[in-house]
Every structure is written in structure tokens, then in C-alpha cells.
C-alpha positions in Angstrom: 127.1 108.4 -92.6 124.0 106.3 -90.6 121.1 105.2 -92.2 118.9 107.7 -89.1 121.6 110.5 -90.2 120.5 109.9 -93.8 117.2 109.9 -93.2 116.8 113.1 -90.7 118.8 115.3 -93.8 116.3 113.9 -96.3 113.2 115.2 -93.7 114.9 118.6 -93.2 116.9 118.8 -91.0 120.2 120.5 -91.4 123.3 122.6 -89.6 121.5 125.2 -87.6 124.1 127.9 -85.7 122.6 130.7 -82.9 124.1 133.3 -81.4 123.1 133.8 -78.3 123.6 137.9 -76.7 123.4 137.3 -72.8 123.5 139.7 -69.4 126.3 138.8 -67.2 124.5 138.1 -63.6 127.6 140.2 -61.9 127.4 142.9 -64.3 123.9 143.3 -66.0 124.8 146.4 -68.2 127.4 144.0 -69.3 126.3 142.0 -72.8 128.4 138.2 -73.6 128.3 136.4 -77.0 127.7 132.2 -77.2 127.9 130.6 -80.1 125.8 127.6 -80.1 125.2 125.1 -83.6 123.7 121.6 -83.8 122.1 119.6 -86.7 118.0 120.9 -86.1 114.9 121.1 -87.5 114.1 124.4 -89.7 111.8 126.0 -89.1 110.5 124.8 -85.2 113.8 124.2 -84.0 113.3 121.8 -81.0 117.0 121.4 -80.7 117.7 124.5 -80.0 114.2 125.5 -78.1 115.5 122.9 -75.2 118.7 124.5 -75.3 117.3 128.0 -74.7 114.9 126.5 -72.2 118.0 124.5 -70.0 119.3 128.1 -70.1 116.2 130.0 -68.6 116.0 127.2 -66.2 119.5 126.3 -65.3 122.0 129.6 -65.7 121.9 132.7 -64.3 123.0 134.9 -67.6 119.5 136.4 -68.7 118.5 135.9 -72.2 118.9 139.1 -74.1 118.7 138.2 -77.9 119.1 135.0 -80.3 120.2 135.4 -84.3 119.5 132.5 -86.0 121.1 131.0 -89.1 120.1 127.4 -90.6 121.6 125.6 -93.9 119.8 122.7 -95.0 122.3 119.6 -95.8 120.6 118.7 -98.6 117.9 120.9 -101.0 116.1 119.8 -104.1 118.2 120.7 -106.6 121.3 118.8 -105.4 119.3 115.4 -105.2 118.4 113.8 -109.3 118.2 110.9 -110.8 121.0 109.3 -113.1 120.6 109.2 -116.8 123.4 107.6 -117.7 126.5 105.4 -116.8 130.0 105.5 -117.9 132.4 102.1 -117.4 135.9 102.5 -117.7 137.8 99.5 -117.8 
């Protein structure tokens, strides 16, 4: 793990998964699902917002709804000091 990646994780970045429902351009009454996953910052989600802006600008399928799930990679309960050390041999 690189130093920059560790800093991002400590800053609150985590795995974000978005389930995107969109209307098919040829058949607007039908919905299609697209799953997007990336490391992103909760609660602003700048990477997801950039992706959705690109989608609206460049793709013909109109967005219907977006469901977002986020899991932080480092939580306070996992970050603690070590009280001792055992040395073998």
C-alpha cells in the first residue's frame, strides 16, 4: 500500500458502490441496471458525482435512480495503540 493510499484511507475514503437504474434509449419504458464501484469520500462522493455528470453529458440513457452504499476502510475501532510486544527466539 502506497503512502498516498494510506493518507486517503485515513482521510475517510472508502469503497463506494452505486447501483444505477437508467432508461434504455431505444425503449424508455424499460430499466437497465449498472453497478459502479470506486474509492470515494463520504458524504460528498466527488468521484461518483463526476461519473454521474459524465453520464448525463455523454450517454443517451436517462438516469432513473441511484442507490449508494459506502464502507469506510479504516474505522476508529480498528486504530489503536499497542500496549506491549512479545519477542520469540
